[in-house]
C-alpha positions in Angstrom: 0.0 0.0 0.0 1.4 3.4 -1.0 1.6 6.0 1.7 0.9 9.7 1.3 3.8 12.0 1.7 3.7 15.1 4.0 3.7 17.3 0.9 0.7 15.4 -0.5 -1.2 15.8 2.8 -0.3 19.5 2.9 -1.5 20.0 -0.7 -4.7 18.1 0.0 -5.3 20.1 3.2 -4.8 23.5 1.5 -6.5 22.8 -1.8 -9.5 20.6 -1.1 -10.5 21.4 2.5 -11.9 18.0 2.9 -14.8 17.4 5.3 -12.6 14.9 7.2 -10.0 17.6 7.9 -12.8 20.2 8.8 -14.3 17.7 11.2 -10.8 17.1 12.8 -10.4 20.8 13.2 -13.8 21.0 14.9 -12.9 18.1 17.2 -9.6 19.8 18.2 -11.6 22.9 19.2 -13.8 20.6 21.4 -10.8 19.3 23.3 -9.4 22.8 23.8 -7.1 23.5 20.9 -7.5 26.5 18.6 -6.0 27.1 15.2 -3.5 29.8 14.7 -1.7 30.6 11.4 1.9 29.5 11.0 4.4 32.1 12.2 6.3 33.5 9.1 10.0 33.0 9.2 11.7 35.9 11.0 8.6 37.3 12.7 8.5 37.5 16.4 6.0 36.0 18.8 4.9 38.4 21.5 3.1 35.9 23.8 5.2 33.0 25.2 2.0 30.9 25.2 2.4 30.5 21.5 6.2 29.8 21.6 7.6 26.6 20.2 9.7 26.4 23.3 6.6 25.8 25.4 6.0 22.2 26.3 3.3 20.7 24.2 1.0 19.8 27.1 0.7 23.5 27.9 0.0 24.7 24.3 -3.6 25.8 23.6 -3.2 26.3 19.9 -1.8 24.5 16.8 -0.7 25.5 13.3 -1.3 23.9 9.9 2.2 22.4 10.2 1.2 20.7 13.5 -2.0 19.4 11.7 0.0 18.0 8.8 2.4 16.2 11.2 -0.6 14.8 13.2 -2.4 13.5 10.1 0.9 12.0 8.7 1.5 10.1 11.9 -2.1 9.0 12.2 -2.1 7.6 8.7 1.3 6.0 9.1 0.2 4.3 12.4 -3.0 3.0 10.8 -1.2 2.0 7.6 -3.8 3.7 5.5 -3.9 6.3 2.8 -7.5 7.5 3.1 -7.8 11.0 4.5 -11.5 10.3 5.2 -10.5 8.0 8.1 -8.4 10.3 10.2 -8.5 9.2 13.9 -9.6 11.9 16.4 -7.3 12.3 19.4 -8.8 11.6 22.8 -7.1 14.5 24.4 -4.4 17.2 23.7 -1.6 14.9 25.0 -2.4 12.3 22.3 -2.6 15.0 19.7 0.8 16.4 20.6 2.4 12.9 20.9 1.3 12.2 17.3 2.5 15.7 16.1 5.9 14.8 17.6 5.9 11.4 15.9 4.9 13.0 12.6 7.8 15.4 12.8 10.4 12.7 13.2 9.1 10.4 10.4 10.3 10.9 6.8 
């Protein structure tokens, strides 16, 4: 089974706005995470609460890059390529654990 690459997931997310991704975003809001745009390179963050240095369990928002890493790890763990079957995290700790896993996978 051929796996989707992170760039394919990113392209799918930005171009098609699938109902599955929209539902995942709505679920993340229910568990206490809000979306914030990626911080452009070289711009500063005024509030430490949005800093990448903050431990994940204390973060209250995520970026599109975090979402891509989460989806990539979820699809890799499930050995599937169907973006319609994204697993919802039970809590923020599970979300951030999969984000970290997605960052380390190639």
